[in-house]
PyMOL Python script that loads the backbone (N, CA, C, O; Angstrom):
from pymol import cmd

cmd.read_pdbstr("""\
ATOM      1  N   UNK A   1      -3.998  15.265  18.927  1.00  0.00           N
ATOM      2  CA  UNK A   1      -4.906  14.410  18.272  1.00  0.00           C
ATOM      3  C   UNK A   1      -5.583  13.454  19.264  1.00  0.00           C
ATOM      4  O   UNK A   1      -4.926  12.663  19.940  1.00  0.00           O
ATOM      5  N   UNK A   2      -6.907  13.552  19.329  1.00  0.00           N
ATOM      6  CA  UNK A   2      -7.636  12.579  20.241  1.00  0.00           C
ATOM      7  C   UNK A   2      -7.904  11.235  19.623  1.00  0.00           C
ATOM      8  O   UNK A   2      -8.574  11.137  18.595  1.00  0.00           O
ATOM      9  N   UNK A   3      -7.378  10.183  20.251  1.00  0.00           N
ATOM     10  CA  UNK A   3      -7.451   8.751  19.691  1.00  0.00           C
ATOM     11  C   UNK A   3      -8.358   7.852  20.525  1.00  0.00           C
ATOM     12  O   UNK A   3      -8.297   6.634  20.361  1.00  0.00           O
ATOM     13  N   UNK A   4      -9.175   8.376  21.388  1.00  0.00           N
ATOM     14  CA  UNK A   4      -9.913   7.433  22.271  1.00  0.00           C
ATOM     15  C   UNK A   4     -10.902   6.494  21.530  1.00  0.00           C
ATOM     16  O   UNK A   4     -11.191   5.373  21.950  1.00  0.00           O
ATOM     17  N   UNK A   5     -11.395   7.043  20.395  1.00  0.00           N
ATOM     18  CA  UNK A   5     -12.239   6.198  19.510  1.00  0.00           C
ATOM     19  C   UNK A   5     -11.590   4.899  19.152  1.00  0.00           C
ATOM     20  O   UNK A   5     -12.269   3.873  19.102  1.00  0.00           O
ATOM     21  N   UNK A   6     -10.328   4.895  18.904  1.00  0.00           N
ATOM     22  CA  UNK A   6      -9.689   3.690  18.502  1.00  0.00           C
ATOM     23  C   UNK A   6      -9.448   2.772  19.748  1.00  0.00           C
ATOM     24  O   UNK A   6      -9.523   1.554  19.584  1.00  0.00           O
ATOM     25  N   UNK A   7      -9.181   3.252  20.904  1.00  0.00           N
ATOM     26  CA  UNK A   7      -9.026   2.469  22.063  1.00  0.00           C
ATOM     27  C   UNK A   7     -10.235   1.726  22.413  1.00  0.00           C
ATOM     28  O   UNK A   7     -10.148   0.576  22.844  1.00  0.00           O
ATOM     29  N   UNK A   8     -11.501   2.391  22.233  1.00  0.00           N
ATOM     30  CA  UNK A   8     -12.696   1.696  22.509  1.00  0.00           C
ATOM     31  C   UNK A   8     -13.231   0.762  21.387  1.00  0.00           C
ATOM     32  O   UNK A   8     -14.230   0.059  21.541  1.00  0.00           O
ATOM     33  N   UNK A   9     -12.568   0.801  20.359  1.00  0.00           N
ATOM     34  CA  UNK A   9     -13.076  -0.024  19.214  1.00  0.00           C
ATOM     35  C   UNK A   9     -12.855  -1.633  19.596  1.00  0.00           C
ATOM     36  O   UNK A   9     -11.759  -2.102  19.901  1.00  0.00           O
ATOM     37  N   UNK A  10     -14.008  -2.336  19.527  1.00  0.00           N
ATOM     38  CA  UNK A  10     -13.917  -3.695  19.954  1.00  0.00           C
ATOM     39  C   UNK A  10     -13.712  -4.747  18.999  1.00  0.00           C
ATOM     40  O   UNK A  10     -13.512  -5.904  19.369  1.00  0.00           O
ATOM     41  N   UNK A  11     -13.754  -4.378  17.681  1.00  0.00           N
ATOM     42  CA  UNK A  11     -13.489  -5.508  16.670  1.00  0.00           C
ATOM     43  C   UNK A  11     -12.088  -5.955  16.554  1.00  0.00           C
ATOM     44  O   UNK A  11     -11.194  -5.144  16.797  1.00  0.00           O
ATOM     45  N   UNK A  12     -11.819  -7.121  16.220  1.00  0.00           N
ATOM     46  CA  UNK A  12     -10.515  -7.698  16.084  1.00  0.00           C
ATOM     47  C   UNK A  12      -9.881  -7.047  14.881  1.00  0.00           C
ATOM     48  O   UNK A  12     -10.516  -7.031  13.827  1.00  0.00           O
ATOM     49  N   UNK A  13      -8.699  -6.519  14.951  1.00  0.00           N
ATOM     50  CA  UNK A  13      -7.923  -6.038  13.759  1.00  0.00           C
ATOM     51  C   UNK A  13      -7.068  -7.101  13.307  1.00  0.00           C
ATOM     52  O   UNK A  13      -6.345  -7.696  14.106  1.00  0.00           O
ATOM     53  N   UNK A  14      -7.101  -7.414  11.951  1.00  0.00           N
ATOM     54  CA  UNK A  14      -6.385  -8.404  11.319  1.00  0.00           C
ATOM     55  C   UNK A  14      -4.920  -7.886  11.291  1.00  0.00           C
ATOM     56  O   UNK A  14      -4.672  -6.764  10.851  1.00  0.00           O
ATOM     57  N   UNK A  15      -4.003  -8.668  11.740  1.00  0.00           N
ATOM     58  CA  UNK A  15      -2.636  -8.407  11.596  1.00  0.00           C
ATOM     59  C   UNK A  15      -2.062  -8.910  10.238  1.00  0.00           C
ATOM     60  O   UNK A  15      -2.635  -9.770   9.569  1.00  0.00           O
ATOM     61  N   UNK A  16      -0.929  -8.334   9.888  1.00  0.00           N
ATOM     62  CA  UNK A  16      -0.350  -8.749   8.606  1.00  0.00           C
ATOM     63  C   UNK A  16      -0.003 -10.303   8.612  1.00  0.00           C
ATOM     64  O   UNK A  16       0.011 -10.975   7.580  1.00  0.00           O
ATOM     65  N   UNK A  17       0.245 -10.749   9.738  1.00  0.00           N
ATOM     66  CA  UNK A  17       0.590 -12.224   9.813  1.00  0.00           C
ATOM     67  C   UNK A  17      -0.688 -13.097   9.658  1.00  0.00           C
ATOM     68  O   UNK A  17      -0.593 -14.270   9.295  1.00  0.00           O
ATOM     69  N   UNK A  18      -1.852 -12.531   9.930  1.00  0.00           N
ATOM     70  CA  UNK A  18      -3.091 -13.251   9.792  1.00  0.00           C
ATOM     71  C   UNK A  18      -3.794 -13.048   8.440  1.00  0.00           C
ATOM     72  O   UNK A  18      -4.746 -13.750   8.097  1.00  0.00           O
ATOM     73  N   UNK A  19      -3.273 -12.030   7.665  1.00  0.00           N
ATOM     74  CA  UNK A  19      -3.919 -11.588   6.426  1.00  0.00           C
ATOM     75  C   UNK A  19      -3.377 -12.509   5.203  1.00  0.00           C
ATOM     76  O   UNK A  19      -2.242 -12.342   4.759  1.00  0.00           O
ATOM     77  N   UNK A  20      -4.159 -13.376   4.750  1.00  0.00           N
ATOM     78  CA  UNK A  20      -3.797 -14.382   3.762  1.00  0.00           C
ATOM     79  C   UNK A  20      -3.435 -13.567   2.468  1.00  0.00           C
ATOM     80  O   UNK A  20      -2.430 -13.899   1.839  1.00  0.00           O
ATOM     81  N   UNK A  21      -4.159 -12.581   2.070  1.00  0.00           N
ATOM     82  CA  UNK A  21      -3.841 -11.812   0.878  1.00  0.00           C
ATOM     83  C   UNK A  21      -2.510 -11.071   0.926  1.00  0.00           C
ATOM     84  O   UNK A  21      -1.738 -11.039  -0.033  1.00  0.00           O
ATOM     85  N   UNK A  22      -2.284 -10.470   2.107  1.00  0.00           N
ATOM     86  CA  UNK A  22      -1.062  -9.846   2.383  1.00  0.00           C
ATOM     87  C   UNK A  22       0.163 -10.840   2.150  1.00  0.00           C
ATOM     88  O   UNK A  22       1.153 -10.527   1.489  1.00  0.00           O
ATOM     89  N   UNK A  23      -0.023 -12.093   2.779  1.00  0.00           N
ATOM     90  CA  UNK A  23       0.967 -13.185   2.710  1.00  0.00           C
ATOM     91  C   UNK A  23       1.120 -13.557   1.220  1.00  0.00           C
ATOM     92  O   UNK A  23       2.234 -13.508   0.699  1.00  0.00           O
ATOM     93  N   UNK A  24       0.085 -13.906   0.561  1.00  0.00           N
ATOM     94  CA  UNK A  24       0.104 -14.493  -0.824  1.00  0.00           C
ATOM     95  C   UNK A  24       0.725 -13.534  -1.822  1.00  0.00           C
ATOM     96  O   UNK A  24       1.345 -13.946  -2.802  1.00  0.00           O
ATOM     97  N   UNK A  25       0.548 -12.257  -1.559  1.00  0.00           N
ATOM     98  CA  UNK A  25       1.037 -11.206  -2.437  1.00  0.00           C
ATOM     99  C   UNK A  25       2.457 -10.698  -2.018  1.00  0.00           C
ATOM    100  O   UNK A  25       2.921  -9.663  -2.496  1.00  0.00           O
ATOM    101  N   UNK A  26       3.110 -11.441  -1.135  1.00  0.00           N
ATOM    102  CA  UNK A  26       4.500 -11.147  -0.659  1.00  0.00           C
ATOM    103  C   UNK A  26       4.555  -9.709  -0.094  1.00  0.00           C
ATOM    104  O   UNK A  26       5.494  -8.953  -0.342  1.00  0.00           O
ATOM    105  N   UNK A  27       3.491  -9.369   0.685  1.00  0.00           N
ATOM    106  CA  UNK A  27       3.342  -8.022   1.284  1.00  0.00           C
ATOM    107  C   UNK A  27       4.601  -7.574   1.996  1.00  0.00           C
ATOM    108  O   UNK A  27       4.954  -6.397   1.926  1.00  0.00           O
ATOM    109  N   UNK A  28       5.282  -8.465   2.672  1.00  0.00           N
ATOM    110  CA  UNK A  28       6.544  -7.960   3.512  1.00  0.00           C
ATOM    111  C   UNK A  28       7.629  -7.411   2.543  1.00  0.00           C
ATOM    112  O   UNK A  28       8.479  -6.605   2.921  1.00  0.00           O
ATOM    113  N   UNK A  29       7.552  -7.920   1.199  1.00  0.00           N
ATOM    114  CA  UNK A  29       8.610  -7.554   0.376  1.00  0.00           C
ATOM    115  C   UNK A  29       8.134  -6.279  -0.362  1.00  0.00           C
ATOM    116  O   UNK A  29       8.930  -5.700  -1.101  1.00  0.00           O
ATOM    117  N   UNK A  30       6.951  -5.843  -0.206  1.00  0.00           N
ATOM    118  CA  UNK A  30       6.497  -4.665  -0.938  1.00  0.00           C
ATOM    119  C   UNK A  30       6.029  -3.476  -0.067  1.00  0.00           C
ATOM    120  O   UNK A  30       5.310  -2.581  -0.510  1.00  0.00           O
ATOM    121  N   UNK A  31       6.458  -3.528   1.125  1.00  0.00           N
ATOM    122  CA  UNK A  31       5.950  -2.405   2.012  1.00  0.00           C
ATOM    123  C   UNK A  31       6.887  -1.120   1.804  1.00  0.00           C
ATOM    124  O   UNK A  31       8.094  -1.237   1.588  1.00  0.00           O
ATOM    125  N   UNK A  32       6.268   0.045   1.883  1.00  0.00           N
ATOM    126  CA  UNK A  32       7.066   1.289   1.943  1.00  0.00           C
ATOM    127  C   UNK A  32       7.836   1.408   3.143  1.00  0.00           C
ATOM    128  O   UNK A  32       7.371   0.991   4.203  1.00  0.00           O
ATOM    129  N   UNK A  33       9.029   1.965   3.078  1.00  0.00           N
ATOM    130  CA  UNK A  33       9.933   2.197   4.325  1.00  0.00           C
ATOM    131  C   UNK A  33       9.469   3.608   4.732  1.00  0.00           C
ATOM    132  O   UNK A  33       9.561   4.534   3.927  1.00  0.00           O
ATOM    133  N   UNK A  34       8.985   3.781   5.937  1.00  0.00           N
ATOM    134  CA  UNK A  34       8.569   5.073   6.380  1.00  0.00           C
ATOM    135  C   UNK A  34       9.494   5.712   7.423  1.00  0.00           C
ATOM    136  O   UNK A  34       9.876   5.079   8.407  1.00  0.00           O
ATOM    137  N   UNK A  35       9.822   6.898   7.197  1.00  0.00           N
ATOM    138  CA  UNK A  35      10.716   7.712   8.065  1.00  0.00           C
ATOM    139  C   UNK A  35      10.047   9.005   8.544  1.00  0.00           C
ATOM    140  O   UNK A  35       9.294   9.600   7.773  1.00  0.00           O
ATOM    141  N   UNK A  36      10.276   9.455   9.738  1.00  0.00           N
ATOM    142  CA  UNK A  36       9.727  10.750  10.140  1.00  0.00           C
ATOM    143  C   UNK A  36      10.353  11.811   9.221  1.00  0.00           C
ATOM    144  O   UNK A  36      11.548  11.847   8.928  1.00  0.00           O
ATOM    145  N   UNK A  37       9.423  12.657   8.805  1.00  0.00           N
ATOM    146  CA  UNK A  37       9.854  13.827   7.958  1.00  0.00           C
ATOM    147  C   UNK A  37      10.824  14.765   8.804  1.00  0.00           C
ATOM    148  O   UNK A  37      11.752  15.375   8.275  1.00  0.00           O
ATOM    149  N   UNK A  38      10.551  14.825  10.074  1.00  0.00           N
ATOM    150  CA  UNK A  38      11.339  15.599  11.017  1.00  0.00           C
ATOM    151  C   UNK A  38      11.352  14.996  12.361  1.00  0.00           C
ATOM    152  O   UNK A  38      10.371  15.066  13.102  1.00  0.00           O
ATOM    153  N   UNK A  39      12.517  14.366  12.707  1.00  0.00           N
ATOM    154  CA  UNK A  39      12.593  13.638  13.937  1.00  0.00           C
ATOM    155  C   UNK A  39      12.296  14.361  15.219  1.00  0.00           C
ATOM    156  O   UNK A  39      11.977  13.755  16.241  1.00  0.00           O
ATOM    157  N   UNK A  40      12.414  15.766  15.143  1.00  0.00           N
ATOM    158  CA  UNK A  40      12.042  16.671  16.230  1.00  0.00           C
ATOM    159  C   UNK A  40      10.599  16.949  16.333  1.00  0.00           C
ATOM    160  O   UNK A  40      10.096  17.304  17.399  1.00  0.00           O
ATOM    161  N   UNK A  41       9.911  16.794  15.234  1.00  0.00           N
ATOM    162  CA  UNK A  41       8.413  17.143  15.207  1.00  0.00           C
ATOM    163  C   UNK A  41       7.613  15.985  14.542  1.00  0.00           C
ATOM    164  O   UNK A  41       7.188  16.142  13.397  1.00  0.00           O
ATOM    165  N   UNK A  42       7.399  14.851  15.208  1.00  0.00           N
ATOM    166  CA  UNK A  42       6.712  13.703  14.704  1.00  0.00           C
ATOM    167  C   UNK A  42       5.305  14.091  14.010  1.00  0.00           C
ATOM    168  O   UNK A  42       4.874  13.411  13.079  1.00  0.00           O
ATOM    169  N   UNK A  43       4.666  15.124  14.465  1.00  0.00           N
ATOM    170  CA  UNK A  43       3.423  15.670  13.818  1.00  0.00           C
ATOM    171  C   UNK A  43       3.606  16.122  12.401  1.00  0.00           C
ATOM    172  O   UNK A  43       2.613  16.311  11.698  1.00  0.00           O
ATOM    173  N   UNK A  44       4.776  16.300  11.957  1.00  0.00           N
ATOM    174  CA  UNK A  44       5.031  16.760  10.620  1.00  0.00           C
ATOM    175  C   UNK A  44       4.764  15.700   9.582  1.00  0.00           C
ATOM    176  O   UNK A  44       4.597  15.964   8.391  1.00  0.00           O
ATOM    177  N   UNK A  45       4.732  14.421  10.122  1.00  0.00           N
ATOM    178  CA  UNK A  45       4.372  13.273   9.186  1.00  0.00           C
ATOM    179  C   UNK A  45       5.573  12.474   8.842  1.00  0.00           C
ATOM    180  O   UNK A  45       6.620  12.542   9.486  1.00  0.00           O
ATOM    181  N   UNK A  46       5.387  11.694   7.780  1.00  0.00           N
ATOM    182  CA  UNK A  46       6.376  10.702   7.386  1.00  0.00           C
ATOM    183  C   UNK A  46       6.744  10.928   5.964  1.00  0.00           C
ATOM    184  O   UNK A  46       6.052  11.641   5.237  1.00  0.00           O
ATOM    185  N   UNK A  47       7.814  10.334   5.560  1.00  0.00           N
ATOM    186  CA  UNK A  47       8.287  10.355   4.167  1.00  0.00           C
ATOM    187  C   UNK A  47       8.392   8.850   3.824  1.00  0.00           C
ATOM    188  O   UNK A  47       8.984   8.084   4.584  1.00  0.00           O
ATOM    189  N   UNK A  48       7.836   8.447   2.723  1.00  0.00           N
ATOM    190  CA  UNK A  48       7.875   6.982   2.301  1.00  0.00           C
ATOM    191  C   UNK A  48       8.900   6.798   1.235  1.00  0.00           C
ATOM    192  O   UNK A  48       9.040   7.597   0.309  1.00  0.00           O
ATOM    193  N   UNK A  49       9.597   5.741   1.393  1.00  0.00           N
ATOM    194  CA  UNK A  49      10.597   5.299   0.353  1.00  0.00           C
ATOM    195  C   UNK A  49      10.156   3.979  -0.308  1.00  0.00           C
ATOM    196  O   UNK A  49       9.870   2.996   0.374  1.00  0.00           O
ATOM    197  N   UNK A  50      10.109   3.982  -1.596  1.00  0.00           N
ATOM    198  CA  UNK A  50       9.711   2.822  -2.359  1.00  0.00           C
ATOM    199  C   UNK A  50      10.888   2.602  -3.416  1.00  0.00           C
ATOM    200  O   UNK A  50      11.492   3.486  -4.024  1.00  0.00           O
ATOM    201  N   UNK A  51      11.069   1.261  -3.494  1.00  0.00           N
ATOM    202  CA  UNK A  51      12.178   0.685  -4.512  1.00  0.00           C
ATOM    203  C   UNK A  51      11.318   0.098  -5.490  1.00  0.00           C
ATOM    204  O   UNK A  51      10.473  -0.726  -5.141  1.00  0.00           O
ATOM    205  N   UNK A  52      11.470   0.486  -6.824  1.00  0.00           N
ATOM    206  CA  UNK A  52      10.692  -0.051  -7.870  1.00  0.00           C
ATOM    207  C   UNK A  52      11.660  -0.530  -8.939  1.00  0.00           C
ATOM    208  O   UNK A  52      12.614   0.170  -9.279  1.00  0.00           O
ATOM    209  N   UNK A  53      11.431  -1.642  -9.432  1.00  0.00           N
ATOM    210  CA  UNK A  53      12.156  -2.200 -10.593  1.00  0.00           C
ATOM    211  C   UNK A  53      11.459  -1.975 -11.907  1.00  0.00           C
ATOM    212  O   UNK A  53      10.281  -2.297 -12.055  1.00  0.00           O
ATOM    213  N   UNK A  54      12.167  -1.431 -12.852  1.00  0.00           N
ATOM    214  CA  UNK A  54      11.552  -1.163 -14.119  1.00  0.00           C
ATOM    215  C   UNK A  54      12.381  -1.840 -15.228  1.00  0.00           C
ATOM    216  O   UNK A  54      13.610  -1.775 -15.244  1.00  0.00           O
ATOM    217  N   UNK A  55      11.616  -2.527 -16.200  1.00  0.00           N
ATOM    218  CA  UNK A  55      12.292  -3.196 -17.307  1.00  0.00           C
ATOM    219  C   UNK A  55      12.238  -2.229 -18.506  1.00  0.00           C
ATOM    220  O   UNK A  55      11.180  -2.113 -19.124  1.00  0.00           O
ATOM    221  N   UNK A  56      13.320  -1.541 -18.857  1.00  0.00           N
ATOM    222  CA  UNK A  56      13.293  -0.587 -19.927  1.00  0.00           C
ATOM    223  C   UNK A  56      13.106  -1.202 -21.362  1.00  0.00           C
ATOM    224  O   UNK A  56      12.888  -0.488 -22.341  1.00  0.00           O
ATOM    225  N   UNK A  57      13.198  -2.490 -21.422  1.00  0.00           N
ATOM    226  CA  UNK A  57      13.067  -3.189 -22.646  1.00  0.00           C
ATOM    227  C   UNK A  57      11.653  -3.537 -23.020  1.00  0.00           C
ATOM    228  O   UNK A  57      11.388  -3.983 -24.136  1.00  0.00           O
ATOM    229  N   UNK A  58      10.703  -3.328 -22.052  1.00  0.00           N
ATOM    230  CA  UNK A  58       9.334  -3.792 -22.236  1.00  0.00           C
ATOM    231  C   UNK A  58       8.535  -2.619 -22.957  1.00  0.00           C
ATOM    232  O   UNK A  58       8.953  -1.462 -22.904  1.00  0.00           O
ATOM    233  N   UNK A  59       7.465  -2.937 -23.578  1.00  0.00           N
ATOM    234  CA  UNK A  59       6.649  -1.935 -24.293  1.00  0.00           C
ATOM    235  C   UNK A  59       5.247  -2.166 -23.634  1.00  0.00           C
ATOM    236  O   UNK A  59       4.740  -3.281 -23.508  1.00  0.00           O
ATOM    237  N   UNK A  60       4.670  -0.976 -23.223  1.00  0.00           N
ATOM    238  CA  UNK A  60       3.328  -0.988 -22.558  1.00  0.00           C
ATOM    239  C   UNK A  60       2.277  -1.395 -23.548  1.00  0.00           C
ATOM    240  O   UNK A  60       2.249  -0.958 -24.699  1.00  0.00           O
ATOM    241  N   UNK A  61       1.393  -2.267 -23.043  1.00  0.00           N
ATOM    242  CA  UNK A  61       0.209  -2.669 -23.966  1.00  0.00           C
ATOM    243  C   UNK A  61      -0.754  -1.453 -24.115  1.00  0.00           C
ATOM    244  O   UNK A  61      -0.846  -0.584 -23.248  1.00  0.00           O
ATOM    245  N   UNK A  62      -1.429  -1.454 -25.220  1.00  0.00           N
ATOM    246  CA  UNK A  62      -2.291  -0.363 -25.580  1.00  0.00           C
ATOM    247  C   UNK A  62      -3.314  -0.269 -24.500  1.00  0.00           C
ATOM    248  O   UNK A  62      -3.602  -1.311 -23.912  1.00  0.00           O
ATOM    249  N   UNK A  63      -3.874   0.792 -24.180  1.00  0.00           N
ATOM    250  CA  UNK A  63      -5.038   1.026 -23.217  1.00  0.00           C
ATOM    251  C   UNK A  63      -6.109   1.775 -23.992  1.00  0.00           C
ATOM    252  O   UNK A  63      -5.888   2.749 -24.712  1.00  0.00           O
ATOM    253  N   UNK A  64      -7.301   1.214 -23.768  1.00  0.00           N
ATOM    254  CA  UNK A  64      -8.474   1.868 -24.374  1.00  0.00           C
ATOM    255  C   UNK A  64      -9.246   2.850 -23.422  1.00  0.00           C
ATOM    256  O   UNK A  64      -8.681   3.235 -22.398  1.00  0.00           O
ATOM    257  N   UNK A  65     -10.377   3.221 -23.690  1.00  0.00           N
ATOM    258  CA  UNK A  65     -11.115   4.201 -22.897  1.00  0.00           C
ATOM    259  C   UNK A  65     -11.705   3.487 -21.638  1.00  0.00           C
ATOM    260  O   UNK A  65     -12.422   4.173 -20.908  1.00  0.00           O
ATOM    261  N   UNK A  66     -11.492   2.255 -21.326  1.00  0.00           N
ATOM    262  CA  UNK A  66     -12.154   1.630 -20.143  1.00  0.00           C
ATOM    263  C   UNK A  66     -13.235   0.707 -20.594  1.00  0.00           C
ATOM    264  O   UNK A  66     -13.552   0.599 -21.778  1.00  0.00           O
ATOM    265  N   UNK A  67     -13.798   0.040 -19.612  1.00  0.00           N
ATOM    266  CA  UNK A  67     -14.920  -0.789 -19.980  1.00  0.00           C
ATOM    267  C   UNK A  67     -14.414  -2.166 -20.301  1.00  0.00           C
ATOM    268  O   UNK A  67     -13.202  -2.366 -20.376  1.00  0.00           O
ATOM    269  N   UNK A  68     -15.352  -3.188 -20.508  1.00  0.00           N
ATOM    270  CA  UNK A  68     -14.856  -4.534 -20.778  1.00  0.00           C
ATOM    271  C   UNK A  68     -14.280  -4.670 -22.220  1.00  0.00           C
ATOM    272  O   UNK A  68     -14.625  -3.897 -23.114  1.00  0.00           O
ATOM    273  N   UNK A  69     -13.420  -5.649 -22.404  1.00  0.00           N
ATOM    274  CA  UNK A  69     -12.863  -5.904 -23.803  1.00  0.00           C
ATOM    275  C   UNK A  69     -13.985  -6.190 -24.668  1.00  0.00           C
ATOM    276  O   UNK A  69     -15.063  -6.657 -24.299  1.00  0.00           O
ATOM    277  N   UNK A  70     -13.649  -5.870 -25.868  1.00  0.00           N
ATOM    278  CA  UNK A  70     -14.698  -5.982 -27.025  1.00  0.00           C
ATOM    279  C   UNK A  70     -15.193  -7.434 -27.109  1.00  0.00           C
ATOM    280  O   UNK A  70     -16.336  -7.669 -27.501  1.00  0.00           O
ATOM    281  N   UNK A  71     -14.345  -8.412 -26.744  1.00  0.00           N
ATOM    282  CA  UNK A  71     -14.881  -9.815 -26.891  1.00  0.00           C
ATOM    283  C   UNK A  71     -15.884 -10.141 -25.823  1.00  0.00           C
ATOM    284  O   UNK A  71     -16.507 -11.202 -25.877  1.00  0.00           O
ATOM    285  N   UNK A  72     -16.071  -9.263 -24.842  1.00  0.00           N
ATOM    286  CA  UNK A  72     -17.119  -9.527 -23.744  1.00  0.00           C
ATOM    287  C   UNK A  72     -18.408  -8.881 -24.043  1.00  0.00           C
ATOM    288  O   UNK A  72     -19.431  -9.178 -23.426  1.00  0.00           O
ATOM    289  N   UNK A  73     -18.369  -7.959 -25.028  1.00  0.00           N
ATOM    290  CA  UNK A  73     -19.558  -7.151 -25.271  1.00  0.00           C
ATOM    291  C   UNK A  73     -20.713  -7.948 -26.066  1.00  0.00           C
ATOM    292  O   UNK A  73     -21.774  -7.386 -26.339  1.00  0.00           O
TER     293      UNK A  73
END
""", "prot")
cmd.dss("prot")
cmd.show_as("cartoon", "prot")
cmd.util.cbc("prot")
cmd.orient("prot")
């Protein structure tokens, strides 16, 4: 894979430490853990691990067909 285009890119890339939205949304606590799919073949890609909490006592709110709520029409 040829990556020279990225090396010559001159704009500043915002780091996670500089990203106010990432910080305000507790980004470090919500990142996927990435592992190589095959340690011997990095080009095979990654497997992401996510831990999600679910409250089984909650009931989902009804969802319409989209668009603004009726009170805004």
